[in-house]
ChimeraX commands (.cxc) that place a marker at each C-alpha (Angstrom):
marker #1 position 92.14,92.28,72.46 radius 0.5
marker #1 position 89.06,90.49,71.48 radius 0.5
marker #1 position 85.51,91.89,72.17 radius 0.5
marker #1 position 84.92,88.97,74.68 radius 0.5
marker #1 position 88.07,89.55,76.51 radius 0.5
marker #1 position 87.37,93.23,76.67 radius 0.5
marker #1 position 83.92,92.73,77.92 radius 0.5
marker #1 position 85.27,90.32,80.75 radius 0.5
marker #1 position 87.76,92.98,81.79 radius 0.5
marker #1 position 85.18,95.78,81.79 radius 0.5
marker #1 position 82.82,93.81,83.81 radius 0.5
marker #1 position 85.45,92.85,86.24 radius 0.5
marker #1 position 86.45,96.51,86.63 radius 0.5
marker #1 position 82.94,97.59,87.18 radius 0.5
marker #1 position 82.13,94.75,89.62 radius 0.5
marker #1 position 85.43,95.40,91.41 radius 0.5
marker #1 position 84.93,99.44,91.67 radius 0.5
marker #1 position 81.26,98.67,93.12 radius 0.5
marker #1 position 82.34,95.95,95.31 radius 0.5
marker #1 position 85.43,98.19,96.65 radius 0.5
marker #1 position 83.19,101.18,97.35 radius 0.5
marker #1 position 80.43,99.54,99.11 radius 0.5
marker #1 position 82.34,96.75,100.89 radius 0.5
marker #1 position 85.20,99.14,101.62 radius 0.5
marker #1 position 82.60,101.55,103.31 radius 0.5
marker #1 position 81.13,98.76,105.24 radius 0.5
marker #1 position 84.78,97.28,106.36 radius 0.5
marker #1 position 85.48,100.89,107.17 radius 0.5
marker #1 position 82.36,101.37,109.43 radius 0.5
marker #1 position 82.70,97.84,110.95 radius 0.5
marker #1 position 86.25,98.65,111.66 radius 0.5
marker #1 position 85.12,101.54,113.91 radius 0.5
marker #1 position 82.10,99.64,115.48 radius 0.5
marker #1 position 83.85,96.17,116.13 radius 0.5
marker #1 position 86.79,98.05,117.63 radius 0.5
marker #1 position 84.35,99.95,120.08 radius 0.5
marker #1 position 82.67,96.65,120.89 radius 0.5
marker #1 position 86.16,95.12,121.85 radius 0.5
marker #1 position 86.81,97.99,123.73 radius 0.5
marker #1 position 83.44,97.79,125.73 radius 0.5
marker #1 position 81.31,99.86,123.63 radius 0.5
marker #1 position 78.39,98.90,121.44 radius 0.5
marker #1 position 77.17,99.37,117.76 radius 0.5
marker #1 position 73.68,101.08,117.49 radius 0.5
marker #1 position 73.41,101.56,113.79 radius 0.5
marker #1 position 75.56,101.26,110.55 radius 0.5
marker #1 position 74.80,102.89,107.28 radius 0.5
marker #1 position 76.52,102.93,103.96 radius 0.5
marker #1 position 75.93,105.38,101.02 radius 0.5
marker #1 position 73.52,106.36,99.65 radius 0.5
marker #1 position 72.01,106.70,103.07 radius 0.5
marker #1 position 71.13,102.98,103.52 radius 0.5
marker #1 position 71.11,101.76,107.31 radius 0.5
marker #1 position 72.27,98.10,107.13 radius 0.5
marker #1 position 72.25,97.39,110.87 radius 0.5
marker #1 position 70.03,96.92,113.11 radius 0.5
marker #1 position 67.51,97.14,110.39 radius 0.5
marker #1 position 67.69,97.54,106.80 radius 0.5
marker #1 position 66.12,100.99,105.77 radius 0.5
marker #1 position 66.65,104.01,103.60 radius 0.5
marker #1 position 67.58,106.89,105.95 radius 0.5
marker #1 position 68.31,109.67,103.18 radius 0.5
marker #1 position 71.85,110.66,102.02 radius 0.5
marker #1 position 73.74,113.40,103.72 radius 0.5
marker #1 position 76.92,113.10,101.34 radius 0.5
marker #1 position 78.96,110.61,103.47 radius 0.5
marker #1 position 80.16,107.19,102.42 radius 0.5
marker #1 position 79.00,105.70,105.80 radius 0.5
marker #1 position 78.37,106.20,109.39 radius 0.5
marker #1 position 78.67,103.93,112.42 radius 0.5
marker #1 position 76.44,104.86,115.66 radius 0.5
marker #1 position 78.33,104.02,118.55 radius 0.5
marker #1 position 78.28,105.72,121.98 radius 0.5
marker #1 position 81.66,107.63,122.96 radius 0.5
marker #1 position 84.19,105.53,124.92 radius 0.5
marker #1 position 86.13,106.34,127.85 radius 0.5
marker #1 position 89.00,107.03,128.55 radius 0.5
marker #1 position 89.71,109.20,125.46 radius 0.5
marker #1 position 92.28,106.55,123.96 radius 0.5
marker #1 position 89.69,103.99,123.50 radius 0.5
marker #1 position 87.36,106.49,121.49 radius 0.5
marker #1 position 90.47,107.59,119.49 radius 0.5
marker #1 position 91.51,104.03,118.66 radius 0.5
marker #1 position 87.76,103.13,117.61 radius 0.5
marker #1 position 88.03,106.40,115.37 radius 0.5
marker #1 position 91.52,105.17,113.92 radius 0.5
marker #1 position 90.22,101.80,113.11 radius 0.5
marker #1 position 88.06,102.67,110.47 radius 0.5
marker #1 position 90.56,103.37,107.91 radius 0.5
marker #1 position 92.94,101.02,109.86 radius 0.5
marker #1 position 90.58,98.09,109.15 radius 0.5
marker #1 position 90.45,98.89,105.25 radius 0.5
marker #1 position 94.22,99.06,105.17 radius 0.5
marker #1 position 94.57,95.66,106.96 radius 0.5
marker #1 position 92.11,94.08,104.50 radius 0.5
marker #1 position 94.06,95.51,101.43 radius 0.5
marker #1 position 96.95,93.46,102.34 radius 0.5
marker #1 position 94.72,90.35,102.83 radius 0.5
marker #1 position 93.14,91.05,99.43 radius 0.5
marker #1 position 96.61,91.24,97.75 radius 0.5
marker #1 position 97.44,87.75,99.45 radius 0.5
marker #1 position 94.21,86.46,98.32 radius 0.5
marker #1 position 95.11,87.61,94.69 radius 0.5
marker #1 position 98.42,86.14,94.94 radius 0.5
marker #1 position 96.81,82.82,95.99 radius 0.5
marker #1 position 94.16,82.83,93.29 radius 0.5
marker #1 position 96.26,84.18,90.46 radius 0.5
marker #1 position 97.02,80.72,88.78 radius 0.5
marker #1 position 93.30,79.63,88.75 radius 0.5
marker #1 position 91.01,82.72,88.51 radius 0.5
marker #1 position 92.50,85.53,86.53 radius 0.5
marker #1 position 89.43,87.88,86.63 radius 0.5
marker #1 position 89.04,87.00,90.31 radius 0.5
marker #1 position 92.65,88.05,90.92 radius 0.5
marker #1 position 92.21,91.29,88.92 radius 0.5
marker #1 position 89.22,92.14,91.08 radius 0.5
marker #1 position 91.08,91.39,94.34 radius 0.5
marker #1 position 93.73,93.71,93.06 radius 0.5
marker #1 position 91.21,96.66,92.13 radius 0.5
marker #1 position 89.51,96.16,95.44 radius 0.5
marker #1 position 92.93,96.19,97.46 radius 0.5
marker #1 position 93.82,99.42,96.04 radius 0.5
marker #1 position 90.42,101.15,96.79 radius 0.5
marker #1 position 90.76,99.78,100.40 radius 0.5
marker #1 position 94.53,100.80,100.62 radius 0.5
marker #1 position 93.79,104.40,99.54 radius 0.5
marker #1 position 91.01,104.80,102.06 radius 0.5
marker #1 position 93.33,105.82,104.96 radius 0.5
marker #1 position 95.66,107.82,102.47 radius 0.5
marker #1 position 92.77,110.00,101.01 radius 0.5
marker #1 position 91.01,110.29,104.23 radius 0.5
marker #1 position 94.19,111.69,105.89 radius 0.5
marker #1 position 95.05,114.06,103.02 radius 0.5
marker #1 position 92.21,115.38,101.11 radius 0.5
marker #1 position 90.44,117.02,104.07 radius 0.5
marker #1 position 93.62,119.11,104.84 radius 0.5
marker #1 position 93.33,120.75,101.30 radius 0.5
marker #1 position 89.53,121.60,101.77 radius 0.5
marker #1 position 88.22,118.58,99.92 radius 0.5
marker #1 position 86.36,115.64,101.36 radius 0.5
marker #1 position 87.45,112.14,101.92 radius 0.5
marker #1 position 86.27,111.05,98.44 radius 0.5
marker #1 position 86.96,114.41,96.70 radius 0.5
marker #1 position 83.40,115.58,96.69 radius 0.5
marker #1 position 81.63,113.14,99.13 radius 0.5
marker #1 position 82.69,111.66,102.25 radius 0.5
marker #1 position 84.18,112.91,105.68 radius 0.5
marker #1 position 85.26,116.67,105.88 radius 0.5
marker #1 position 87.97,116.06,108.51 radius 0.5
marker #1 position 91.16,114.00,108.62 radius 0.5
marker #1 position 89.59,111.26,110.89 radius 0.5
marker #1 position 92.65,109.00,111.04 radius 0.5
marker #1 position 95.02,111.71,111.49 radius 0.5
marker #1 position 93.12,113.29,114.28 radius 0.5
marker #1 position 92.75,110.05,115.82 radius 0.5
marker #1 position 96.45,109.12,115.84 radius 0.5
marker #1 position 97.28,112.58,117.17 radius 0.5
marker #1 position 94.91,111.95,120.01 radius 0.5
marker #1 position 96.56,108.66,120.67 radius 0.5
marker #1 position 99.88,110.74,121.06 radius 0.5
marker #1 position 101.40,110.40,117.71 radius 0.5
marker #1 position 102.79,113.65,116.18 radius 0.5
marker #1 position 101.75,114.68,112.78 radius 0.5
marker #1 position 105.28,114.01,111.14 radius 0.5
marker #1 position 105.26,110.53,112.77 radius 0.5
marker #1 position 101.83,110.03,111.49 radius 0.5
marker #1 position 102.65,110.80,107.83 radius 0.5
marker #1 position 105.96,108.75,108.18 radius 0.5
marker #1 position 103.71,105.77,108.85 radius 0.5
marker #1 position 101.16,106.48,106.06 radius 0.5
marker #1 position 104.27,106.99,103.59 radius 0.5
marker #1 position 105.58,103.39,104.87 radius 0.5
marker #1 position 102.00,102.13,104.09 radius 0.5
marker #1 position 101.71,103.75,100.82 radius 0.5
marker #1 position 105.25,102.47,99.95 radius 0.5
marker #1 position 104.85,98.97,101.14 radius 0.5
marker #1 position 101.55,98.36,99.62 radius 0.5
marker #1 position 102.59,99.68,96.25 radius 0.5
marker #1 position 105.87,97.69,96.28 radius 0.5
marker #1 position 103.80,94.47,96.97 radius 0.5
marker #1 position 101.19,95.64,94.41 radius 0.5
marker #1 position 103.89,96.21,91.68 radius 0.5
marker #1 position 105.42,92.75,92.43 radius 0.5
marker #1 position 102.12,91.01,92.03 radius 0.5
marker #1 position 101.14,93.13,89.11 radius 0.5
marker #1 position 104.23,91.98,87.33 radius 0.5
marker #1 position 103.68,88.29,87.95 radius 0.5
marker #1 position 100.01,88.81,86.89 radius 0.5
marker #1 position 101.14,90.25,83.42 radius 0.5
marker #1 position 103.82,87.72,82.74 radius 0.5
marker #1 position 101.20,84.85,83.75 radius 0.5
marker #1 position 98.65,86.61,81.37 radius 0.5
marker #1 position 100.29,88.59,78.74 radius 0.5
marker #1 position 98.07,90.95,76.76 radius 0.5
marker #1 position 99.02,89.52,73.37 radius 0.5
marker #1 position 97.12,86.62,71.79 radius 0.5
marker link #1:1,2 radius 0.2
marker link #1:2,3 radius 0.2
marker link #1:3,4 radius 0.2
marker link #1:4,5 radius 0.2
marker link #1:5,6 radius 0.2
marker link #1:6,7 radius 0.2
marker link #1:7,8 radius 0.2
marker link #1:8,9 radius 0.2
marker link #1:9,10 radius 0.2
marker link #1:10,11 radius 0.2
marker link #1:11,12 radius 0.2
marker link #1:12,13 radius 0.2
marker link #1:13,14 radius 0.2
marker link #1:14,15 radius 0.2
marker link #1:15,16 radius 0.2
marker link #1:16,17 radius 0.2
marker link #1:17,18 radius 0.2
marker link #1:18,19 radius 0.2
marker link #1:19,20 radius 0.2
marker link #1:20,21 radius 0.2
marker link #1:21,22 radius 0.2
marker link #1:22,23 radius 0.2
marker link #1:23,24 radius 0.2
marker link #1:24,25 radius 0.2
marker link #1:25,26 radius 0.2
marker link #1:26,27 radius 0.2
marker link #1:27,28 radius 0.2
marker link #1:28,29 radius 0.2
marker link #1:29,30 radius 0.2
marker link #1:30,31 radius 0.2
marker link #1:31,32 radius 0.2
marker link #1:32,33 radius 0.2
marker link #1:33,34 radius 0.2
marker link #1:34,35 radius 0.2
marker link #1:35,36 radius 0.2
marker link #1:36,37 radius 0.2
marker link #1:37,38 radius 0.2
marker link #1:38,39 radius 0.2
marker link #1:39,40 radius 0.2
marker link #1:40,41 radius 0.2
marker link #1:41,42 radius 0.2
marker link #1:42,43 radius 0.2
marker link #1:43,44 radius 0.2
marker link #1:44,45 radius 0.2
marker link #1:45,46 radius 0.2
marker link #1:46,47 radius 0.2
marker link #1:47,48 radius 0.2
marker link #1:48,49 radius 0.2
marker link #1:49,50 radius 0.2
marker link #1:50,51 radius 0.2
marker link #1:51,52 radius 0.2
marker link #1:52,53 radius 0.2
marker link #1:53,54 radius 0.2
marker link #1:54,55 radius 0.2
marker link #1:55,56 radius 0.2
marker link #1:56,57 radius 0.2
marker link #1:57,58 radius 0.2
marker link #1:58,59 radius 0.2
marker link #1:59,60 radius 0.2
marker link #1:60,61 radius 0.2
marker link #1:61,62 radius 0.2
marker link #1:62,63 radius 0.2
marker link #1:63,64 radius 0.2
marker link #1:64,65 radius 0.2
marker link #1:65,66 radius 0.2
marker link #1:66,67 radius 0.2
marker link #1:67,68 radius 0.2
marker link #1:68,69 radius 0.2
marker link #1:69,70 radius 0.2
marker link #1:70,71 radius 0.2
marker link #1:71,72 radius 0.2
marker link #1:72,73 radius 0.2
marker link #1:73,74 radius 0.2
marker link #1:74,75 radius 0.2
marker link #1:75,76 radius 0.2
marker link #1:76,77 radius 0.2
marker link #1:77,78 radius 0.2
marker link #1:78,79 radius 0.2
marker link #1:79,80 radius 0.2
marker link #1:80,81 radius 0.2
marker link #1:81,82 radius 0.2
marker link #1:82,83 radius 0.2
marker link #1:83,84 radius 0.2
marker link #1:84,85 radius 0.2
marker link #1:85,86 radius 0.2
marker link #1:86,87 radius 0.2
marker link #1:87,88 radius 0.2
marker link #1:88,89 radius 0.2
marker link #1:89,90 radius 0.2
marker link #1:90,91 radius 0.2
marker link #1:91,92 radius 0.2
marker link #1:92,93 radius 0.2
marker link #1:93,94 radius 0.2
marker link #1:94,95 radius 0.2
marker link #1:95,96 radius 0.2
marker link #1:96,97 radius 0.2
marker link #1:97,98 radius 0.2
marker link #1:98,99 radius 0.2
marker link #1:99,100 radius 0.2
marker link #1:100,101 radius 0.2
marker link #1:101,102 radius 0.2
marker link #1:102,103 radius 0.2
marker link #1:103,104 radius 0.2
marker link #1:104,105 radius 0.2
marker link #1:105,106 radius 0.2
marker link #1:106,107 radius 0.2
marker link #1:107,108 radius 0.2
marker link #1:108,109 radius 0.2
marker link #1:109,110 radius 0.2
marker link #1:110,111 radius 0.2
marker link #1:111,112 radius 0.2
marker link #1:112,113 radius 0.2
marker link #1:113,114 radius 0.2
marker link #1:114,115 radius 0.2
marker link #1:115,116 radius 0.2
marker link #1:116,117 radius 0.2
marker link #1:117,118 radius 0.2
marker link #1:118,119 radius 0.2
marker link #1:119,120 radius 0.2
marker link #1:120,121 radius 0.2
marker link #1:121,122 radius 0.2
marker link #1:122,123 radius 0.2
marker link #1:123,124 radius 0.2
marker link #1:124,125 radius 0.2
marker link #1:125,126 radius 0.2
marker link #1:126,127 radius 0.2
marker link #1:127,128 radius 0.2
marker link #1:128,129 radius 0.2
marker link #1:129,130 radius 0.2
marker link #1:130,131 radius 0.2
marker link #1:131,132 radius 0.2
marker link #1:132,133 radius 0.2
marker link #1:133,134 radius 0.2
marker link #1:134,135 radius 0.2
marker link #1:135,136 radius 0.2
marker link #1:136,137 radius 0.2
marker link #1:137,138 radius 0.2
marker link #1:138,139 radius 0.2
marker link #1:139,140 radius 0.2
marker link #1:140,141 radius 0.2
marker link #1:141,142 radius 0.2
marker link #1:142,143 radius 0.2
marker link #1:143,144 radius 0.2
marker link #1:144,145 radius 0.2
marker link #1:145,146 radius 0.2
marker link #1:146,147 radius 0.2
marker link #1:147,148 radius 0.2
marker link #1:148,149 radius 0.2
marker link #1:149,150 radius 0.2
marker link #1:150,151 radius 0.2
marker link #1:151,152 radius 0.2
marker link #1:152,153 radius 0.2
marker link #1:153,154 radius 0.2
marker link #1:154,155 radius 0.2
marker link #1:155,156 radius 0.2
marker link #1:156,157 radius 0.2
marker link #1:157,158 radius 0.2
marker link #1:158,159 radius 0.2
marker link #1:159,160 radius 0.2
marker link #1:160,161 radius 0.2
marker link #1:161,162 radius 0.2
marker link #1:162,163 radius 0.2
marker link #1:163,164 radius 0.2
marker link #1:164,165 radius 0.2
marker link #1:165,166 radius 0.2
marker link #1:166,167 radius 0.2
marker link #1:167,168 radius 0.2
marker link #1:168,169 radius 0.2
marker link #1:169,170 radius 0.2
marker link #1:170,171 radius 0.2
marker link #1:171,172 radius 0.2
marker link #1:172,173 radius 0.2
marker link #1:173,174 radius 0.2
marker link #1:174,175 radius 0.2
marker link #1:175,176 radius 0.2
marker link #1:176,177 radius 0.2
marker link #1:177,178 radius 0.2
marker link #1:178,179 radius 0.2
marker link #1:179,180 radius 0.2
marker link #1:180,181 radius 0.2
marker link #1:181,182 radius 0.2
marker link #1:182,183 radius 0.2
marker link #1:183,184 radius 0.2
marker link #1:184,185 radius 0.2
marker link #1:185,186 radius 0.2
marker link #1:186,187 radius 0.2
marker link #1:187,188 radius 0.2
marker link #1:188,189 radius 0.2
marker link #1:189,190 radius 0.2
marker link #1:190,191 radius 0.2
marker link #1:191,192 radius 0.2
marker link #1:192,193 radius 0.2
marker link #1:193,194 radius 0.2
marker link #1:194,195 radius 0.2
marker link #1:195,196 radius 0.2
view
């Protein structure tokens, strides 16, 4: 691998990780907030790590070890509040599939953009997986930072889903996403072989 190619891949990886974490947090929080708005609520505040409020004003608030926060009044009846809670990670999961589609559509013309979309899609897809499982074993959503309780699982249970049923859906998401990813990655690798 040439030095120039290595630098392009390293830059793509670094930018993708940064975009994935920051925009993933923003998409997650907007998922909560916009669901609340659709259900009759409002968004009072959105912040992303490390403690930067991005709505309604841009200001540093101080960081409390969470990825992000949305200030929205509780909704009633309870199912509305639960759906709003579920759609944080739900929105990143949905967007992860859209990013895979975008990667597929751009793979012939923009290989580094395509690679970046794949990396960001993985970060987005794993949001719901990590947020549902890591707090169950005493870790935070992002291992050492992030939420301390399994927000999507608790929201789904509040909506009436049993824990086993929720984990079946989570497993299906994991399997489908990674099957699509493997197919797309195979096409990408054939299109851009590492030799030469």
